[in-house]
VMD Tcl script that builds the backbone (N, CA, C; Angstrom):
set m [mol new atoms 303]
animate dup $m
set s [atomselect $m all]
$s set {name element resname resid chain x y z} {
  {N N MET 1 A 33.532 155.194 -20.932}
  {CA C MET 1 A 33.202 154.204 -19.906}
  {C C MET 1 A 33.903 152.901 -20.253}
  {N N MET 2 A 34.260 152.142 -19.206}
  {CA C MET 2 A 35.002 150.914 -19.475}
  {C C MET 2 A 34.527 149.737 -18.641}
  {N N ASN 3 A 34.678 148.587 -19.249}
  {CA C ASN 3 A 34.520 147.304 -18.593}
  {C C ASN 3 A 35.954 146.823 -18.386}
  {N N LEU 4 A 36.472 146.987 -17.199}
  {CA C LEU 4 A 37.889 146.768 -16.930}
  {C C LEU 4 A 38.165 145.324 -16.530}
  {N N ASP 5 A 39.007 144.667 -17.287}
  {CA C ASP 5 A 39.453 143.305 -16.987}
  {C C ASP 5 A 40.837 143.423 -16.363}
  {N N ILE 6 A 40.902 143.219 -15.045}
  {CA C ILE 6 A 42.162 143.465 -14.344}
  {C C ILE 6 A 43.261 142.469 -14.719}
  {N N GLY 7 A 42.886 141.271 -15.134}
  {CA C GLY 7 A 43.878 140.285 -15.562}
  {C C GLY 7 A 44.513 140.646 -16.891}
  {N N HIS 8 A 43.681 141.013 -17.856}
  {CA C HIS 8 A 44.203 141.429 -19.157}
  {C C HIS 8 A 45.059 142.682 -19.005}
  {N N TYR 9 A 44.585 143.598 -18.161}
  {CA C TYR 9 A 45.338 144.834 -17.946}
  {C C TYR 9 A 46.728 144.528 -17.388}
  {N N ALA 10 A 46.784 143.677 -16.380}
  {CA C ALA 10 A 48.071 143.330 -15.757}
  {C C ALA 10 A 48.997 142.637 -16.749}
  {N N ALA 11 A 48.460 141.691 -17.504}
  {CA C ALA 11 A 49.290 140.937 -18.453}
  {C C ALA 11 A 49.814 141.831 -19.568}
  {N N ARG 12 A 49.025 142.777 -19.998}
  {CA C ARG 12 A 49.419 143.641 -21.120}
  {C C ARG 12 A 50.362 144.768 -20.695}
  {N N ASN 13 A 50.108 145.328 -19.509}
  {CA C ASN 13 A 50.799 146.546 -19.100}
  {C C ASN 13 A 51.898 146.345 -18.056}
  {N N ASN 14 A 52.058 145.116 -17.571}
  {CA C ASN 14 A 53.058 144.837 -16.539}
  {C C ASN 14 A 52.868 145.697 -15.300}
  {N N GLU 15 A 51.607 145.948 -14.974}
  {CA C GLU 15 A 51.265 146.665 -13.749}
  {C C GLU 15 A 49.816 146.358 -13.397}
  {N N SER 16 A 49.493 146.537 -12.150}
  {CA C SER 16 A 48.129 146.341 -11.679}
  {C C SER 16 A 47.216 147.413 -12.267}
  {N N ALA 17 A 45.951 147.100 -12.382}
  {CA C ALA 17 A 44.959 148.070 -12.864}
  {C C ALA 17 A 44.561 149.068 -11.779}
  {N N LEU 18 A 45.087 148.926 -10.579}
  {CA C LEU 18 A 44.696 149.804 -9.479}
  {C C LEU 18 A 44.957 151.278 -9.793}
  {N N GLY 19 A 46.087 151.583 -10.390}
  {CA C GLY 19 A 46.377 152.966 -10.754}
  {C C GLY 19 A 45.355 153.523 -11.735}
  {N N MET 20 A 44.973 152.735 -12.704}
  {CA C MET 20 A 43.956 153.131 -13.677}
  {C C MET 20 A 42.620 153.372 -12.979}
  {N N MET 21 A 42.297 152.514 -12.041}
  {CA C MET 21 A 41.041 152.658 -11.312}
  {C C MET 21 A 41.027 153.940 -10.485}
  {N N LYS 22 A 42.149 154.255 -9.879}
  {CA C LYS 22 A 42.238 155.481 -9.072}
  {C C LYS 22 A 42.207 156.729 -9.951}
  {N N LYS 23 A 42.793 156.636 -11.127}
  {CA C LYS 23 A 42.849 157.780 -12.031}
  {C C LYS 23 A 41.479 158.069 -12.658}
  {N N TYR 24 A 40.727 157.020 -12.961}
  {CA C TYR 24 A 39.430 157.169 -13.641}
  {C C TYR 24 A 38.310 156.440 -12.891}
  {N N PRO 25 A 38.091 156.757 -11.632}
  {CA C PRO 25 A 37.088 156.000 -10.865}
  {C C PRO 25 A 35.667 156.134 -11.407}
  {N N ASP 26 A 35.365 157.227 -12.063}
  {CA C ASP 26 A 34.016 157.449 -12.577}
  {C C ASP 26 A 33.812 156.903 -13.988}
  {N N LYS 27 A 34.828 156.253 -14.541}
  {CA C LYS 27 A 34.740 155.720 -15.904}
  {C C LYS 27 A 34.477 154.214 -15.933}
  {N N ILE 28 A 34.475 153.567 -14.782}
  {CA C ILE 28 A 34.340 152.112 -14.725}
  {C C ILE 28 A 32.862 151.722 -14.628}
  {N N LEU 29 A 32.439 150.877 -15.557}
  {CA C LEU 29 A 31.068 150.355 -15.543}
  {C C LEU 29 A 30.997 149.003 -14.849}
  {N N SER 30 A 32.040 148.199 -15.042}
  {CA C SER 30 A 32.095 146.869 -14.427}
  {C C SER 30 A 33.533 146.393 -14.416}
  {N N LEU 31 A 33.769 145.369 -13.622}
  {CA C LEU 31 A 35.115 144.849 -13.446}
  {C C LEU 31 A 35.104 143.335 -13.623}
  {N N HIS 32 A 36.086 142.826 -14.337}
  {CA C HIS 32 A 36.291 141.385 -14.437}
  {C C HIS 32 A 37.462 141.040 -13.535}
  {N N LEU 33 A 37.214 140.186 -12.571}
  {CA C LEU 33 A 38.247 139.781 -11.625}
  {C C LEU 33 A 38.885 138.473 -12.065}
  {N N LYS 34 A 40.165 138.534 -12.279}
  {CA C LYS 34 A 40.954 137.324 -12.454}
  {C C LYS 34 A 42.378 137.703 -12.123}
  {N N ASP 35 A 43.140 136.721 -11.691}
  {CA C ASP 35 A 44.527 136.982 -11.345}
  {C C ASP 35 A 45.400 136.446 -12.465}
  {N N ARG 36 A 46.331 137.272 -12.861}
  {CA C ARG 36 A 47.181 136.912 -13.992}
  {C C ARG 36 A 48.579 137.468 -13.769}
  {N N LYS 37 A 49.548 136.790 -14.267}
  {CA C LYS 37 A 50.930 137.248 -14.180}
  {C C LYS 37 A 51.157 138.385 -15.180}
  {N N PHE 38 A 52.089 139.267 -14.837}
  {CA C PHE 38 A 52.499 140.286 -15.798}
  {C C PHE 38 A 53.109 139.602 -17.017}
  {N N LYS 39 A 53.129 140.300 -18.122}
  {CA C LYS 39 A 53.734 139.772 -19.352}
  {C C LYS 39 A 55.185 139.344 -19.094}
  {N N THR 40 A 55.894 140.134 -18.309}
  {CA C THR 40 A 57.291 139.818 -18.003}
  {C C THR 40 A 57.431 138.560 -17.153}
  {N N ASN 41 A 56.326 138.108 -16.549}
  {CA C ASN 41 A 56.317 136.884 -15.741}
  {C C ASN 41 A 55.603 135.739 -16.451}
  {N N GLY 42 A 55.302 135.898 -17.723}
  {CA C GLY 42 A 54.680 134.832 -18.496}
  {C C GLY 42 A 53.218 135.014 -18.833}
  {N N ALA 43 A 52.546 135.970 -18.202}
  {CA C ALA 43 A 51.152 136.332 -18.497}
  {C C ALA 43 A 50.141 135.205 -18.262}
  {N N ALA 44 A 50.489 134.217 -17.464}
  {CA C ALA 44 A 49.572 133.100 -17.219}
  {C C ALA 44 A 48.439 133.492 -16.277}
  {N N ASN 45 A 47.257 132.926 -16.515}
  {CA C ASN 45 A 46.151 133.051 -15.575}
  {C C ASN 45 A 46.471 132.188 -14.365}
  {N N MET 46 A 46.184 132.709 -13.175}
  {CA C MET 46 A 46.558 132.046 -11.933}
  {C C MET 46 A 45.376 132.014 -10.967}
  {N N PRO 47 A 45.399 131.088 -9.995}
  {CA C PRO 47 A 44.412 131.160 -8.921}
  {C C PRO 47 A 44.538 132.502 -8.190}
  {N N PHE 48 A 43.433 132.992 -7.668}
  {CA C PHE 48 A 43.450 134.280 -6.972}
  {C C PHE 48 A 44.526 134.285 -5.888}
  {N N GLY 49 A 45.293 135.367 -5.863}
  {CA C GLY 49 A 46.364 135.522 -4.884}
  {C C GLY 49 A 47.719 135.052 -5.360}
  {N N GLN 50 A 47.776 134.418 -6.536}
  {CA C GLN 50 A 49.045 133.890 -7.031}
  {C C GLN 50 A 49.571 134.639 -8.254}
  {N N GLY 51 A 48.803 135.580 -8.756}
  {CA C GLY 51 A 49.217 136.361 -9.919}
  {C C GLY 51 A 49.651 137.759 -9.519}
  {N N ASP 52 A 49.744 138.626 -10.503}
  {CA C ASP 52 A 50.214 139.995 -10.304}
  {C C ASP 52 A 49.102 141.037 -10.403}
  {N N SER 53 A 47.857 140.607 -10.522}
  {CA C SER 53 A 46.748 141.539 -10.762}
  {C C SER 53 A 46.337 142.360 -9.553}
  {N N ALA 54 A 46.814 142.010 -8.377}
  {CA C ALA 54 A 46.475 142.719 -7.128}
  {C C ALA 54 A 44.974 142.651 -6.834}
  {N N VAL 55 A 44.420 141.469 -6.939}
  {CA C VAL 55 A 42.977 141.296 -6.740}
  {C C VAL 55 A 42.545 141.817 -5.373}
  {N N ALA 56 A 43.238 141.433 -4.309}
  {CA C ALA 56 A 42.844 141.855 -2.957}
  {C C ALA 56 A 42.896 143.371 -2.813}
  {N N GLU 57 A 43.949 143.984 -3.297}
  {CA C GLU 57 A 44.083 145.437 -3.185}
  {C C GLU 57 A 42.995 146.166 -3.979}
  {N N ILE 58 A 42.660 145.620 -5.124}
  {CA C ILE 58 A 41.599 146.219 -5.943}
  {C C ILE 58 A 40.254 146.103 -5.239}
  {N N LEU 59 A 39.966 144.954 -4.657}
  {CA C LEU 59 A 38.712 144.801 -3.914}
  {C C LEU 59 A 38.675 145.747 -2.712}
  {N N GLN 60 A 39.789 145.893 -2.021}
  {CA C GLN 60 A 39.851 146.808 -0.877}
  {C C GLN 60 A 39.624 148.253 -1.328}
  {N N TYR 61 A 40.175 148.609 -2.483}
  {CA C TYR 61 A 39.951 149.954 -3.025}
  {C C TYR 61 A 38.472 150.158 -3.357}
  {N N MET 62 A 37.862 149.162 -3.986}
  {CA C MET 62 A 36.440 149.262 -4.305}
  {C C MET 62 A 35.616 149.464 -3.037}
  {N N LYS 63 A 35.967 148.745 -1.991}
  {CA C LYS 63 A 35.271 148.889 -0.706}
  {C C LYS 63 A 35.475 150.299 -0.158}
  {N N LYS 64 A 36.694 150.791 -0.218}
  {CA C LYS 64 A 37.025 152.119 0.314}
  {C C LYS 64 A 36.218 153.224 -0.365}
  {N N ILE 65 A 36.090 153.135 -1.688}
  {CA C ILE 65 A 35.363 154.187 -2.418}
  {C C ILE 65 A 33.868 153.887 -2.529}
  {N N LYS 66 A 33.461 152.772 -1.948}
  {CA C LYS 66 A 32.054 152.357 -1.987}
  {C C LYS 66 A 31.554 152.200 -3.420}
  {N N ALA 67 A 32.362 151.519 -4.227}
  {CA C ALA 67 A 32.023 151.290 -5.631}
  {C C ALA 67 A 30.717 150.495 -5.731}
  {N N THR 68 A 29.905 150.865 -6.694}
  {CA C THR 68 A 28.621 150.189 -6.879}
  {C C THR 68 A 28.556 149.380 -8.166}
  {N N TYR 69 A 29.620 149.415 -8.970}
  {CA C TYR 69 A 29.619 148.635 -10.210}
  {C C TYR 69 A 29.900 147.162 -9.902}
  {N N PRO 70 A 29.412 146.264 -10.751}
  {CA C PRO 70 A 29.637 144.834 -10.506}
  {C C PRO 70 A 31.086 144.427 -10.781}
  {N N ALA 71 A 31.511 143.434 -10.041}
  {CA C ALA 71 A 32.831 142.824 -10.244}
  {C C ALA 71 A 32.599 141.319 -10.308}
  {N N ASP 72 A 32.773 140.740 -11.499}
  {CA C ASP 72 A 32.496 139.315 -11.653}
  {C C ASP 72 A 33.783 138.500 -11.630}
  {N N ILE 73 A 33.678 137.318 -11.083}
  {CA C ILE 73 A 34.800 136.385 -11.030}
  {C C ILE 73 A 34.889 135.652 -12.356}
  {N N GLU 74 A 36.075 135.688 -12.946}
  {CA C GLU 74 A 36.317 134.939 -14.176}
  {C C GLU 74 A 37.268 133.790 -13.863}
  {N N LEU 75 A 36.808 132.591 -14.066}
  {CA C LEU 75 A 37.644 131.414 -13.860}
  {C C LEU 75 A 38.337 131.093 -15.176}
  {N N GLU 76 A 39.584 131.520 -15.298}
  {CA C GLU 76 A 40.318 131.295 -16.542}
  {C C GLU 76 A 41.607 130.520 -16.330}
  {N N TYR 77 A 41.941 130.222 -15.088}
  {CA C TYR 77 A 43.129 129.396 -14.871}
  {C C TYR 77 A 42.763 127.921 -14.994}
  {N N ARG 78 A 43.770 127.118 -15.221}
  {CA C ARG 78 A 43.546 125.676 -15.384}
  {C C ARG 78 A 43.050 125.086 -14.064}
  {N N VAL 79 A 41.930 124.386 -14.120}
  {CA C VAL 79 A 41.366 123.754 -12.934}
  {C C VAL 79 A 42.285 122.607 -12.516}
  {N N PRO 80 A 42.749 122.637 -11.254}
  {CA C PRO 80 A 43.667 121.588 -10.811}
  {C C PRO 80 A 43.016 120.201 -10.805}
  {N N LYS 81 A 43.839 119.196 -10.997}
  {CA C LYS 81 A 43.355 117.811 -10.949}
  {C C LYS 81 A 42.724 117.559 -9.588}
  {N N GLY 82 A 41.585 116.922 -9.602}
  {CA C GLY 82 A 40.868 116.624 -8.373}
  {C C GLY 82 A 39.873 117.712 -7.973}
  {N N SER 83 A 39.827 118.783 -8.722}
  {CA C SER 83 A 38.892 119.862 -8.449}
  {C C SER 83 A 37.932 119.996 -9.629}
  {N N ASP 84 A 37.072 120.984 -9.582}
  {CA C ASP 84 A 36.188 121.284 -10.698}
  {C C ASP 84 A 35.899 122.782 -10.685}
  {N N ALA 85 A 35.212 123.248 -11.700}
  {CA C ALA 85 A 34.967 124.679 -11.839}
  {C C ALA 85 A 34.178 125.253 -10.662}
  {N N VAL 86 A 33.206 124.522 -10.170}
  {CA C VAL 86 A 32.399 125.008 -9.048}
  {C C VAL 86 A 33.267 125.190 -7.807}
  {N N LYS 87 A 34.122 124.225 -7.507}
  {CA C LYS 87 A 35.013 124.335 -6.350}
  {C C LYS 87 A 35.989 125.497 -6.514}
  {N N GLU 88 A 36.486 125.683 -7.717}
  {CA C GLU 88 A 37.454 126.758 -7.942}
  {C C GLU 88 A 36.808 128.145 -7.826}
  {N N VAL 89 A 35.591 128.292 -8.341}
  {CA C VAL 89 A 34.903 129.569 -8.184}
  {C C VAL 89 A 34.611 129.822 -6.702}
  {N N ALA 90 A 34.269 128.778 -5.966}
  {CA C ALA 90 A 34.056 128.920 -4.524}
  {C C ALA 90 A 35.347 129.379 -3.834}
  {N N ARG 91 A 36.495 128.863 -4.272}
  {CA C ARG 91 A 37.785 129.298 -3.716}
  {C C ARG 91 A 38.039 130.770 -4.051}
  {N N CYS 92 A 37.730 131.163 -5.270}
  {CA C CYS 92 A 37.892 132.566 -5.664}
  {C C CYS 92 A 36.997 133.457 -4.816}
  {N N LEU 93 A 35.768 133.052 -4.619}
  {CA C LEU 93 A 34.827 133.823 -3.811}
  {C C LEU 93 A 35.323 133.941 -2.373}
  {N N GLU 94 A 35.837 132.868 -1.833}
  {CA C GLU 94 A 36.384 132.894 -0.466}
  {C C GLU 94 A 37.571 133.862 -0.378}
  {N N PHE 95 A 38.419 133.856 -1.398}
  {CA C PHE 95 A 39.532 134.803 -1.448}
  {C C PHE 95 A 38.993 136.231 -1.398}
  {N N CYS 96 A 37.959 136.506 -2.181}
  {CA C CYS 96 A 37.364 137.849 -2.231}
  {C C CYS 96 A 36.786 138.236 -0.878}
  {N N LYS 97 A 36.089 137.325 -0.246}
  {CA C LYS 97 A 35.498 137.611 1.078}
  {C C LYS 97 A 36.582 137.945 2.089}
  {N N LYS 98 A 37.667 137.180 2.079}
  {CA C LYS 98 A 38.766 137.446 3.013}
  {C C LYS 98 A 39.423 138.789 2.706}
  {N N ALA 99 A 39.551 139.125 1.439}
  {CA C ALA 99 A 40.155 140.398 1.053}
  {C C ALA 99 A 39.306 141.577 1.527}
  {N N LEU 100 A 38.011 141.373 1.614}
  {CA C LEU 100 A 37.106 142.448 1.997}
  {C C LEU 100 A 36.773 142.479 3.485}
  {N N ALA 101 A 37.270 141.485 4.227}
  {CA C ALA 101 A 36.964 141.412 5.676}
  {C C ALA 101 A 37.657 142.524 6.446}
}
mol reanalyze $m
mol bondsrecalc $m
mol representation Tube
mol addrep $m
C-alpha cells in the first residue's frame, strides 16, 4: 500500500504519477497533491497547473474510477508576495474544483 506524493514522483521520475496510479489503483491509500516540475525541468514546486505533475488529469482519473482515498493539498511552493498561505490553498482548491467540474 502506498501514500503517493504526485509531486515527488514527478520530480524523481520525470513523468506524471498517473501511469503508476492506473497500474496499481488498489494499492493507493492516500494522495498528496502538489505540482512540481520534472527533474529535467528543475524539480521546483509550482502553483497548481504550472508544474509537470498533471494534477488536473490525476483528479479527473480519481473521479472516473470513483476513488475513495483522501487527496490532500500540499502547499510547498513559495507564497507570492502580497499573498499568504490561506489564499494560496484557496487557489489550489479552486484549481481542483475546476479540474473536477
